[in-house]
Backbone as ProteinMPNN parsed JSONL, in Angstrom:
{"seq_chain_A": "MQPKEIFKEYISKTVSLTDEEIDYFFSHFKLLSFKKGQTIITAGENIDCEYFVIDGFLKSFYINDNLKMYILQFAMPTWWASDYDALYSGSKATTNVDCITDAQVLCLSSEDREKLCREIHQIESFFRWRTNKGYVAAQKRLLSFMNNDVKRRYEDLMKQYPALYNNVPKHLIAAYLGVSRETLSRLYNS", "coords_chain_A": {"N_chain_A": [[0.543, -1.206, 0.148], [0.461, 2.531, -0.437], [1.78, 4.955, 1.367], [0.191, 7.56, 0.997], [-2.657, 6.085, 1.062], [-1.93, 3.898, 3.296], [-2.189, 6.079, 4.674], [-4.754, 7.54, 4.794], [-6.817, 5.039, 5.495], [-5.477, 4.55, 8.399], [-6.764, 7.651, 9.217], [-9.376, 7.409, 9.098], [-10.616, 5.857, 10.548], [-10.76, 7.089, 12.863], [-11.738, 9.531, 12.37], [-13.938, 11.058, 10.02], [-13.462, 12.644, 7.272], [-13.577, 14.773, 3.93], [-12.582, 13.578, 0.541], [-11.13, 15.806, -0.274], [-10.442, 17.195, 2.027], [-8.433, 14.671, 3.376], [-7.092, 14.599, 1.186], [-5.663, 16.853, 2.01], [-4.325, 17.315, 4.145], [-2.394, 15.459, 3.87], [-1.291, 16.626, 2.313], [0.273, 18.311, 3.886], [1.917, 16.998, 4.436], [5.564, 15.775, 5.031], [7.545, 13.367, 3.288], [10.169, 10.576, 4.536], [12.732, 8.735, 4.772], [14.61, 6.881, 6.374], [17.61, 4.61, 7.716], [18.494, 1.554, 9.285], [18.679, 1.821, 12.538], [19.621, 5.081, 11.644], [19.186, 8.175, 13.617], [16.507, 10.239, 13.929], [15.879, 12.305, 16.03], [17.839, 14.234, 17.94], [18.421, 14.039, 22.006], [18.618, 17.261, 23.504], [18.44, 18.935, 20.85], [16.287, 21.35, 19.06], [12.827, 20.975, 18.842], [10.684, 20.291, 15.661], [9.04, 18.833, 15.108], [6.904, 15.858, 14.645], [6.362, 12.039, 14.154], [4.321, 10.056, 11.74], [4.289, 7.155, 11.615], [5.113, 4.753, 8.894], [6.362, 2.328, 7.634], [8.618, 0.747, 8.908], [10.002, 0.407, 12.165], [10.125, 1.925, 15.051], [12.539, 3.458, 17.927], [12.027, 5.366, 21.261], [13.701, 6.922, 23.185], [15.129, 7.514, 25.913], [18.598, 8.354, 27.407], [20.236, 8.038, 30.674], [22.778, 9.635, 33.034], [23.95, 7.573, 33.842], [24.405, 6.134, 31.657], [22.553, 4.274, 31.482], [20.12, 2.871, 28.902], [16.544, 3.783, 28.79], [13.788, 2.364, 27.24], [11.205, 4.613, 25.618], [9.626, 4.23, 24.084], [7.82, 1.946, 21.732], [7.771, 2.791, 18.056], [5.409, 1.34, 15.911], [4.555, 0.718, 12.458], [1.701, 2.933, 11.411], [2.335, 4.614, 13.926], [3.252, 7.651, 16.053], [6.037, 8.999, 16.39], [7.66, 11.229, 18.891], [9.459, 13.669, 20.65], [7.366, 14.469, 22.899], [6.866, 16.56, 24.761], [8.806, 18.194, 24.28], [8.229, 19.376, 21.693], [6.099, 20.358, 22.187], [6.631, 22.111, 24.018], [8.683, 23.972, 23.111], [11.034, 23.667, 24.597], [14.468, 21.843, 24.631], [14.835, 18.682, 23.355], [14.408, 16.247, 25.4], [14.076, 13.147, 25.35], [15.282, 10.945, 22.638], [14.645, 9.819, 18.983], [15.159, 6.816, 17.314], [16.054, 4.553, 14.457], [15.142, 0.895, 14.632], [14.982, -0.594, 12.687], [15.135, -0.024, 8.935], [13.458, 2.253, 7.939], [10.008, 3.741, 6.531], [8.917, 7.184, 7.464], [6.393, 10.177, 7.649], [6.377, 13.225, 7.811], [5.228, 16.071, 10.442], [5.363, 19.032, 10.258], [4.772, 21.006, 14.136], [4.005, 23.3, 12.919], [2.262, 23.217, 11.204], [1.044, 21.493, 12.056], [-0.622, 22.972, 14.017], [-2.315, 24.403, 11.931], [-4.019, 23.225, 10.52], [-5.459, 22.021, 12.377], [-6.999, 24.189, 13.307], [-8.349, 25.091, 10.889], [-9.618, 22.425, 9.828], [-11.95, 20.757, 11.542], [-11.919, 18.663, 12.254], [-10.339, 17.592, 12.241], [-8.769, 18.545, 14.211], [-10.01, 16.955, 16.111], [-9.072, 14.246, 15.515], [-6.704, 14.808, 16.492], [-6.68, 15.42, 19.226], [-7.95, 13.194, 19.881], [-6.161, 11.175, 19.375], [-4.598, 12.103, 21.097], [-5.814, 11.646, 23.899], [-5.478, 8.793, 22.984], [-2.802, 8.63, 23.8], [-2.333, 8.494, 26.194], [-3.754, 7.449, 27.901], [-2.492, 4.605, 27.734], [0.197, 5.346, 28.007], [-0.451, 5.485, 30.978], [-1.487, 3.027, 31.326], [0.848, 1.281, 30.937], [1.984, 2.687, 33.02], [0.757, 1.232, 35.299], [0.931, -1.178, 34.748], [3.002, -1.476, 35.489], [4.034, -1.449, 37.889], [2.342, -3.17, 39.282], [2.698, -5.342, 38.019], [4.886, -8.295, 37.693], [7.632, -8.987, 35.878], [7.641, -10.952, 34.597], [4.762, -11.42, 33.41], [4.731, -8.508, 32.474], [5.894, -8.723, 30.453], [4.682, -10.983, 28.873], [2.315, -9.652, 28.6], [3.429, -7.695, 26.749], [3.884, -8.812, 24.737], [1.418, -10.46, 23.628], [-0.488, -8.409, 22.931], [1.543, -6.702, 21.303], [2.417, -8.194, 18.772], [4.338, -8.37, 16.251], [6.362, -6.843, 17.927], [7.881, -9.257, 18.91], [9.12, -10.377, 16.384], [10.657, -8.279, 15.097], [11.975, -6.51, 16.792], [15.503, -6.555, 18.863], [15.892, -8.471, 21.731], [17.837, -7.43, 23.607], [16.486, -4.527, 23.063], [13.974, -4.983, 24.1], [14.088, -5.724, 26.891], [14.983, -3.917, 27.889], [12.929, -1.574, 27.187], [10.794, -3.336, 29.187], [12.448, -2.329, 31.244], [14.563, -3.95, 32.229], [17.569, -6.199, 32.26], [18.931, -8.273, 29.674], [20.259, -10.142, 30.027], [17.816, -10.929, 32.526], [15.496, -11.375, 31.235], [16.168, -13.386, 29.612], [16.12, -15.05, 30.797], [13.491, -15.477, 31.872], [11.987, -16.299, 29.509], [13.118, -18.873, 28.979], [12.627, -20.3, 31.293]], "CA_chain_A": [[0.141, 0.469, -0.52], [1.265, 3.378, -0.902], [1.91, 5.653, 2.2], [-1.191, 8.302, 1.629], [-3.821, 4.859, 1.286], [-2.067, 3.963, 4.738], [-2.394, 7.607, 6.22], [-6.549, 7.285, 4.971], [-7.389, 4.089, 6.0], [-5.692, 5.122, 9.395], [-7.081, 8.414, 9.897], [-10.468, 6.863, 8.36], [-11.105, 4.798, 11.855], [-10.645, 8.622, 13.206], [-12.897, 10.882, 12.092], [-14.363, 11.335, 8.602], [-13.368, 13.665, 5.691], [-13.724, 14.225, 2.674], [-11.528, 12.98, 0.373], [-10.277, 16.807, -0.564], [-9.556, 16.902, 3.508], [-7.898, 14.118, 3.258], [-5.452, 15.294, 0.09], [-4.819, 18.748, 1.834], [-4.108, 16.933, 5.212], [-1.809, 14.623, 3.633], [-0.488, 17.568, 1.585], [1.359, 18.967, 4.894], [3.706, 15.952, 5.682], [6.955, 15.52, 3.784], [7.524, 11.414, 3.13], [10.877, 10.656, 4.926], [12.787, 7.026, 4.405], [15.534, 6.213, 7.135], [18.598, 3.038, 7.723], [18.44, 0.882, 10.362], [20.236, 2.574, 13.261], [19.189, 6.031, 11.84], [18.355, 8.726, 14.445], [15.81, 10.878, 13.823], [15.135, 12.91, 16.935], [19.012, 13.888, 19.366], [18.188, 14.726, 23.309], [19.431, 18.725, 22.816], [17.75, 19.495, 19.799], [14.954, 22.1, 18.814], [12.253, 19.464, 18.093], [9.381, 20.733, 15.485], [7.853, 17.282, 13.797], [6.23, 14.327, 14.731], [6.559, 11.213, 12.55], [3.454, 9.029, 11.419], [5.152, 5.634, 10.626], [4.444, 4.409, 7.423], [6.443, 1.05, 7.73], [9.496, -0.305, 9.698], [10.073, 0.44, 13.012], [11.093, 2.61, 15.67], [12.337, 3.463, 19.173], [12.003, 6.68, 21.514], [14.413, 6.478, 24.321], [16.221, 8.847, 27.169], [19.911, 7.687, 28.119], [20.594, 8.659, 31.903], [23.726, 10.333, 33.664], [24.861, 6.477, 34.095], [24.775, 5.724, 30.448], [21.525, 3.257, 31.051], [19.214, 3.575, 28.3], [15.395, 3.708, 28.716], [13.077, 2.824, 25.9], [10.166, 4.765, 26.539], [8.028, 3.581, 22.761], [7.613, 1.238, 20.245], [6.528, 3.232, 17.173], [5.389, -0.129, 14.072], [3.481, 1.222, 11.382], [0.429, 4.074, 11.777], [1.968, 4.547, 15.334], [3.616, 7.967, 15.934], [6.185, 9.352, 17.405], [8.121, 12.39, 18.992], [9.869, 14.078, 21.941], [5.973, 15.286, 23.032], [7.402, 17.329, 26.127], [9.75, 19.197, 23.591], [7.551, 19.492, 20.485], [4.63, 21.017, 22.478], [6.793, 23.615, 25.315], [9.366, 24.686, 22.54], [12.362, 23.281, 25.526], [15.274, 21.24, 23.249], [14.503, 17.391, 23.534], [15.6, 15.581, 26.331], [15.068, 12.122, 24.171], [15.826, 10.402, 21.566], [14.803, 8.938, 18.494], [15.919, 6.623, 15.892], [15.172, 2.954, 13.731], [15.472, 0.083, 14.467], [15.338, -1.252, 11.345], [14.502, 0.419, 7.984], [11.862, 3.142, 8.673], [9.047, 5.069, 6.718], [7.426, 8.076, 8.375], [6.069, 11.069, 7.303], [6.956, 14.122, 9.112], [4.092, 17.124, 10.205], [5.751, 20.311, 12.014], [4.13, 21.656, 14.744], [3.409, 24.695, 12.848], [1.201, 22.787, 10.564], [-0.795, 20.339, 12.52], [-1.555, 23.949, 14.592], [-2.911, 24.948, 11.225], [-4.823, 22.477, 10.318], [-6.242, 22.139, 13.298], [-7.754, 25.986, 13.14], [-9.238, 25.429, 9.346], [-10.782, 21.587, 10.059], [-12.774, 20.636, 13.15], [-12.599, 17.134, 12.421], [-8.138, 17.38, 12.674], [-8.885, 18.599, 15.981], [-10.614, 16.354, 16.79], [-8.697, 13.669, 14.887], [-5.547, 14.684, 17.305], [-7.079, 15.244, 20.215], [-8.461, 11.459, 20.567], [-4.755, 10.181, 19.683], [-3.116, 12.12, 22.261], [-6.075, 11.014, 24.726], [-5.293, 7.03, 23.248], [-1.453, 7.668, 24.034], [-2.084, 9.242, 27.569], [-4.028, 6.083, 28.321], [-1.765, 4.122, 26.979], [1.33, 5.606, 28.835], [-0.791, 5.342, 32.29], [-1.468, 1.391, 31.654], [1.857, 0.85, 30.758], [2.522, 2.927, 34.166], [0.375, 0.574, 36.272], [1.01, -1.999, 34.902], [5.24, -1.505, 36.512], [3.562, -0.625, 39.848], [1.855, -4.17, 39.442], [3.136, -6.386, 37.34], [5.922, -8.331, 37.55], [8.523, -8.429, 34.823], [7.682, -11.527, 32.938], [3.865, -10.658, 33.086], [4.599, -6.98, 31.773], [6.891, -9.057, 28.658], [3.832, -11.345, 28.394], [1.191, -9.143, 27.585], [3.349, -7.043, 25.832], [3.722, -10.068, 23.329], [1.002, -10.894, 23.641], [-0.601, -6.918, 23.018], [1.781, -6.507, 20.017], [3.048, -9.791, 18.738], [5.374, -8.094, 15.763], [7.53, -6.99, 18.16], [8.601, -10.468, 18.714], [9.599, -10.657, 15.356], [11.05, -6.886, 14.535], [12.582, -5.611, 17.58], [15.939, -7.207, 19.299], [15.726, -8.694, 22.402], [18.183, -6.433, 24.974], [15.871, -3.303, 23.294], [12.455, -5.357, 25.356], [14.178, -5.857, 28.124], [15.046, -1.911, 27.825], [11.089, -1.337, 27.412], [10.629, -3.401, 30.624], [13.256, -2.03, 32.901], [15.603, -5.633, 32.957], [18.62, -6.469, 31.751], [18.686, -8.769, 28.75], [19.831, -11.639, 30.829], [17.08, -11.169, 33.144], [14.77, -11.58, 29.902], [16.463, -14.597, 28.909], [15.832, -16.556, 32.315], [11.872, -15.751, 31.431], [11.347, -17.356, 28.304], [13.222, -20.037, 29.104], [11.869, -21.134, 32.049]], "C_chain_A": [[0.505, 1.527, -0.013], [0.844, 4.811, 0.734], [1.042, 6.592, 2.251], [-2.517, 6.892, 1.066], [-3.542, 4.805, 2.597], [-2.351, 4.708, 5.76], [-4.157, 7.256, 6.002], [-6.904, 6.649, 5.372], [-6.702, 4.304, 7.531], [-6.409, 6.255, 9.745], [-9.135, 8.006, 9.636], [-11.131, 6.293, 9.198], [-11.057, 5.768, 12.618], [-12.018, 9.174, 13.546], [-13.486, 10.388, 10.301], [-14.146, 13.15, 8.35], [-13.364, 13.481, 4.712], [-12.594, 13.907, 1.638], [-10.188, 14.433, -0.184], [-9.906, 17.369, 0.969], [-8.242, 16.477, 3.406], [-6.062, 14.622, 2.663], [-4.932, 16.378, 1.034], [-3.972, 17.928, 3.635], [-3.097, 16.328, 4.401], [-0.356, 15.583, 3.07], [0.534, 18.776, 2.534], [2.15, 17.746, 5.082], [4.506, 15.523, 4.515], [7.578, 13.874, 4.392], [9.262, 11.398, 3.469], [11.298, 9.311, 4.767], [14.109, 7.512, 5.401], [16.343, 5.026, 7.003], [18.25, 3.441, 8.978], [19.537, 1.483, 11.2], [20.61, 4.334, 13.388], [18.762, 6.868, 13.182], [18.292, 10.109, 13.553], [15.423, 11.811, 14.588], [16.606, 12.233, 18.032], [18.807, 14.428, 20.419], [19.083, 16.416, 23.057], [19.219, 19.547, 22.184], [16.586, 20.032, 20.062], [14.008, 21.16, 18.59], [11.249, 20.452, 17.132], [8.31, 20.429, 14.714], [7.421, 16.691, 14.844], [6.287, 13.43, 13.389], [5.447, 10.351, 12.733], [4.791, 7.689, 11.126], [4.545, 5.014, 9.522], [4.915, 2.76, 7.287], [8.34, 1.176, 8.496], [8.993, 0.276, 11.471], [11.336, 1.543, 14.241], [11.387, 2.874, 17.636], [12.287, 4.838, 19.291], [12.551, 6.255, 22.851], [15.002, 7.759, 24.802], [17.8, 7.409, 27.717], [19.769, 8.286, 29.59], [22.122, 9.408, 31.823], [24.481, 8.522, 33.74], [25.182, 5.936, 32.96], [23.852, 4.55, 29.997], [20.456, 3.76, 30.019], [17.379, 3.083, 29.077], [14.112, 3.735, 27.786], [11.291, 3.129, 26.144], [8.97, 4.315, 25.295], [9.19, 2.996, 22.029], [7.5, 2.193, 19.605], [6.981, 2.293, 15.845], [4.006, 1.124, 13.877], [1.648, 1.578, 11.842], [0.935, 4.607, 13.234], [2.67, 6.068, 14.592], [4.329, 8.349, 17.118], [6.786, 10.712, 17.435], [8.998, 12.195, 20.237], [8.526, 14.606, 22.5], [6.458, 16.395, 23.665], [8.093, 18.516, 24.934], [9.112, 20.028, 22.453], [6.228, 20.664, 21.208], [5.014, 22.4, 23.292], [7.591, 24.171, 24.73], [10.105, 24.807, 23.548], [12.516, 22.527, 24.131], [14.57, 19.453, 24.092], [15.072, 16.551, 24.655], [15.114, 13.302, 25.609], [14.824, 11.635, 22.998], [14.903, 9.326, 20.334], [14.997, 8.351, 17.274], [14.732, 5.594, 15.089], [15.95, 2.026, 14.081], [15.062, -0.678, 13.401], [14.802, -0.213, 10.091], [12.898, 1.209, 7.984], [11.278, 4.133, 7.271], [8.367, 5.372, 6.674], [7.371, 9.517, 7.471], [5.816, 12.147, 8.765], [5.651, 15.199, 8.728], [4.797, 18.094, 11.595], [3.983, 20.532, 12.805], [3.386, 22.896, 14.496], [2.418, 23.963, 11.738], [0.172, 21.986, 11.125], [-1.775, 21.797, 13.109], [-2.91, 24.966, 13.465], [-4.062, 24.615, 10.46], [-5.969, 21.799, 11.382], [-7.338, 23.223, 13.683], [-8.676, 25.209, 12.101], [-10.397, 24.098, 9.749], [-11.359, 20.897, 11.112], [-11.766, 19.306, 13.425], [-11.205, 16.568, 12.444], [-7.788, 17.34, 13.381], [-8.843, 17.506, 16.045], [-9.266, 14.954, 16.823], [-6.859, 13.4, 16.486], [-5.856, 14.997, 19.267], [-7.325, 13.597, 20.738], [-7.141, 10.308, 20.516], [-4.052, 10.873, 20.401], [-3.766, 12.003, 23.297], [-5.826, 9.471, 24.685], [-3.858, 7.109, 23.816], [-1.25, 8.488, 25.432], [-2.874, 7.871, 28.467], [-3.292, 5.252, 28.046], [-0.257, 4.151, 28.561], [0.799, 5.097, 30.388], [-0.632, 3.909, 32.33], [-0.29, 1.068, 31.99], [2.742, 0.863, 32.659], [2.154, 1.701, 35.728], [0.82, -0.833, 36.499], [2.828, -2.356, 35.828], [5.082, -1.473, 37.375], [3.221, -2.606, 39.471], [1.669, -5.441, 39.359], [4.599, -7.068, 37.586], [6.385, -8.61, 35.944], [8.161, -9.838, 33.859], [6.377, -11.675, 32.434], [3.877, -9.592, 32.448], [5.603, -7.885, 30.581], [5.736, -9.659, 28.91], [2.596, -10.932, 27.791], [1.735, -8.245, 26.866], [3.598, -7.759, 24.532], [2.515, -10.198, 23.116], [-0.14, -9.61, 22.614], [0.023, -6.416, 21.838], [3.275, -8.289, 19.853], [4.039, -9.186, 17.437], [5.833, -7.403, 16.124], [8.508, -8.094, 18.042], [9.465, -10.103, 18.064], [10.769, -9.159, 14.392], [12.874, -6.232, 15.577], [13.672, -6.293, 18.485], [15.894, -7.057, 21.311], [16.084, -7.94, 23.998], [17.074, -5.237, 24.857], [14.5, -4.0, 24.499], [12.656, -5.457, 26.225], [14.87, -4.686, 28.464], [14.331, -1.495, 28.296], [11.009, -1.546, 29.028], [11.295, -3.258, 31.523], [13.699, -3.072, 33.032], [16.565, -5.074, 32.179], [18.582, -7.392, 30.549], [19.073, -10.203, 29.417], [18.534, -11.709, 31.532], [15.393, -11.533, 32.67], [14.619, -12.884, 29.313], [16.321, -15.395, 29.29], [14.179, -16.285, 32.198], [11.789, -17.108, 30.685], [12.165, -18.093, 27.916], [13.838, -21.053, 29.837], [10.498, -21.289, 31.916]], "O_chain_A": [[0.975, 1.411, 1.118], [-0.246, 5.355, 0.913], [0.745, 6.872, 3.412], [-3.449, 7.494, 0.533], [-4.332, 5.347, 3.37], [-2.613, 4.52, 6.948], [-4.791, 6.77, 6.938], [-7.776, 7.113, 6.106], [-7.679, 4.215, 8.275], [-6.919, 6.044, 10.845], [-9.957, 8.655, 10.282], [-12.304, 6.066, 8.904], [-11.498, 5.289, 13.663], [-12.869, 9.228, 14.434], [-13.246, 9.33, 9.719], [-14.455, 14.219, 8.876], [-13.209, 12.36, 4.226], [-11.479, 14.049, 2.141], [-8.982, 14.299, -0.395], [-8.903, 18.082, 0.985], [-7.223, 17.165, 3.352], [-4.919, 14.824, 3.075], [-3.79, 16.799, 0.85], [-2.877, 18.389, 3.956], [-2.655, 17.385, 3.951], [0.858, 15.454, 3.227], [1.23, 19.702, 2.119], [3.014, 17.66, 5.955], [4.184, 15.072, 3.416], [7.899, 13.469, 5.509], [9.881, 12.171, 2.738], [10.376, 8.513, 4.604], [14.603, 8.602, 5.11], [15.907, 4.238, 6.164], [17.944, 4.471, 9.579], [20.725, 1.657, 10.931], [21.26, 4.923, 14.253], [17.964, 6.273, 13.906], [19.114, 10.763, 12.91], [14.502, 12.455, 14.086], [16.798, 11.142, 18.57], [18.923, 15.643, 20.255], [20.13, 16.486, 22.414], [19.505, 20.722, 22.415], [15.827, 19.61, 20.935], [14.507, 20.237, 17.946], [10.913, 21.481, 17.718], [7.38, 20.958, 14.103], [7.633, 17.125, 15.977], [6.275, 13.738, 12.197], [5.408, 9.788, 13.827], [5.862, 7.624, 10.521], [3.325, 4.86, 9.455], [4.08, 1.938, 6.91], [8.995, 2.155, 8.137], [7.833, 0.477, 11.829], [12.545, 1.771, 14.275], [10.558, 2.519, 18.474], [12.386, 5.613, 18.341], [12.007, 5.399, 23.55], [15.269, 8.779, 24.166], [17.861, 6.25, 28.126], [18.985, 9.235, 29.591], [22.603, 9.726, 30.735], [25.709, 8.478, 33.662], [26.184, 5.221, 32.958], [23.929, 3.934, 28.934], [19.933, 4.865, 30.164], [17.228, 2.097, 29.798], [13.473, 4.762, 27.552], [10.425, 2.378, 26.591], [7.772, 4.121, 25.504], [10.386, 3.165, 21.79], [7.009, 3.055, 20.333], [7.98, 2.271, 15.126], [3.192, 1.818, 14.487], [0.765, 0.873, 12.33], [0.017, 5.092, 13.895], [2.801, 6.184, 13.373], [3.948, 8.28, 18.286], [6.665, 11.448, 16.455], [9.274, 11.126, 20.781], [8.78, 15.807, 22.58], [6.458, 17.39, 22.94], [7.691, 19.68, 24.936], [9.414, 21.208, 22.281], [5.663, 21.582, 20.614], [4.317, 23.411, 23.372], [7.828, 25.226, 25.319], [10.202, 25.989, 23.877], [11.777, 22.402, 23.155], [13.993, 19.322, 25.171], [16.266, 16.253, 24.665], [15.982, 12.432, 25.554], [13.913, 12.159, 22.358], [14.526, 8.209, 20.69], [15.034, 9.017, 16.239], [13.503, 5.604, 15.008], [17.176, 2.068, 13.976], [14.753, -1.803, 13.794], [13.867, 0.491, 10.473], [11.731, 0.82, 8.016], [11.93, 5.122, 6.936], [7.297, 4.921, 6.265], [8.28, 9.831, 6.703], [5.403, 12.044, 9.92], [5.126, 15.363, 7.627], [4.835, 18.071, 12.825], [2.817, 20.378, 12.442], [2.564, 23.468, 15.213], [1.51, 24.776, 11.565], [-1.019, 21.818, 10.863], [-2.983, 21.949, 12.924], [-3.83, 25.719, 13.783], [-4.863, 25.367, 9.906], [-7.033, 21.235, 11.126], [-8.379, 22.99, 14.297], [-9.727, 24.721, 12.515], [-11.593, 24.313, 9.948], [-10.433, 20.186, 11.502], [-11.096, 19.028, 14.419], [-10.925, 15.382, 12.617], [-6.849, 16.642, 13.763], [-7.778, 16.888, 16.053], [-8.636, 14.688, 17.847], [-6.318, 12.441, 17.037], [-5.144, 14.703, 20.228], [-6.921, 13.045, 21.761], [-6.981, 9.239, 21.106], [-2.875, 10.542, 20.547], [-3.007, 12.131, 24.258], [-5.863, 8.783, 25.705], [-3.408, 6.074, 24.308], [-0.187, 9.037, 25.726], [-2.477, 7.47, 29.561], [-4.148, 4.467, 28.455], [0.042, 3.425, 29.509], [1.556, 4.354, 31.013], [0.154, 3.407, 33.133], [-0.074, 0.607, 33.111], [3.44, 0.064, 33.283], [2.848, 1.43, 36.708], [1.027, -1.49, 37.519], [3.381, -3.245, 36.475], [6.082, -1.451, 38.092], [4.267, -3.255, 39.469], [1.038, -6.302, 39.972], [5.525, -6.262, 37.675], [5.627, -8.469, 34.984], [8.347, -9.849, 32.643], [6.299, -11.999, 31.249], [2.941, -9.514, 31.651], [5.985, -7.109, 29.706], [5.127, -8.745, 29.466], [1.958, -11.466, 26.884], [0.931, -7.671, 26.132], [3.492, -7.236, 23.423], [2.373, -9.973, 21.914], [-0.553, -10.05, 21.541], [-0.691, -5.68, 21.156], [4.204, -8.897, 20.385], [5.067, -9.82, 17.67], [6.207, -6.635, 15.237], [9.563, -8.085, 17.407], [10.489, -9.59, 18.514], [11.398, -9.25, 13.338], [14.012, -5.847, 15.308], [13.009, -6.936, 19.298], [15.873, -6.032, 21.993], [15.386, -7.814, 25.005], [16.604, -4.778, 25.898], [14.227, -3.452, 25.567], [11.688, -5.374, 26.981], [15.362, -4.659, 29.592], [14.384, -1.012, 29.427], [11.079, -0.683, 29.904], [11.082, -3.811, 32.603], [13.357, -3.555, 34.111], [16.59, -3.989, 31.599], [17.456, -7.05, 30.189], [18.35, -11.198, 29.353], [17.916, -12.706, 31.157], [14.434, -11.831, 33.381], [13.654, -13.424, 28.773], [16.295, -16.493, 28.734], [13.582, -17.285, 32.596], [11.629, -18.293, 30.977], [12.286, -18.261, 26.703], [14.678, -21.937, 29.672], [9.892, -22.071, 32.648]]}, "name": "protein", "num_of_chains": 1, "seq": "MQPKEIFKEYISKTVSLTDEEIDYFFSHFKLLSFKKGQTIITAGENIDCEYFVIDGFLKSFYINDNLKMYILQFAMPTWWASDYDALYSGSKATTNVDCITDAQVLCLSSEDREKLCREIHQIESFFRWRTNKGYVAAQKRLLSFMNNDVKRRYEDLMKQYPALYNNVPKHLIAAYLGVSRETLSRLYNS"}
C-alpha cells in the first residue's frame, strides 16, 4: 500500500474527512526514509516535527547520566513518535528517536498541525483523540510497572504487540521492560 493510502485508512478509523480534506491533510506531510540505526531526534535538539510511521520500527528512548538506556516507546506502522514535551513546550529534546529497522515516516511540523487544527475541526478532533489514546496507553504502562512482575509485563507486551517479537532485538525489549537482557532470557527460557 502507498503511504497516502496507509494514512487515509488510519485517519478514517477515527474521523470522517472528505477526499479533498484527506488530500489537503496529507499535503502537509513530508515523506522521509531512514536506515536502520539512523537517528531521527537527538536529545538536546530543538524539535518541531512529529512522525507517523508508514513502514518499519522506531524507538523513543532516554539515556541517563550513568549511560543506561530506557525505552519509552516503540513505534511501529501507523504509530506516532516524537519528543512530545519538546514539541509542545518549545524546550530542547530530552529523548532520542531512532530506527530499529529501515523506516519510512511522514513528518508533520508543529506549525502545520496547528494550522490544520484551526482550519478543519475533524482534524483537531483526530489529534485530541490521538493524544487521549497516548495518555491512556502511558497510564496503563505505568500501572503495569507498579502491579506486574517482569514476566507478566513481557507476556502482556508480546500478546498485545506480537510484531515486536520478530522485529525488535531482545535487548531493546528488555530495556523497555526495565530489566537486563539476561533477566529477560531467563524468563522465556524457563
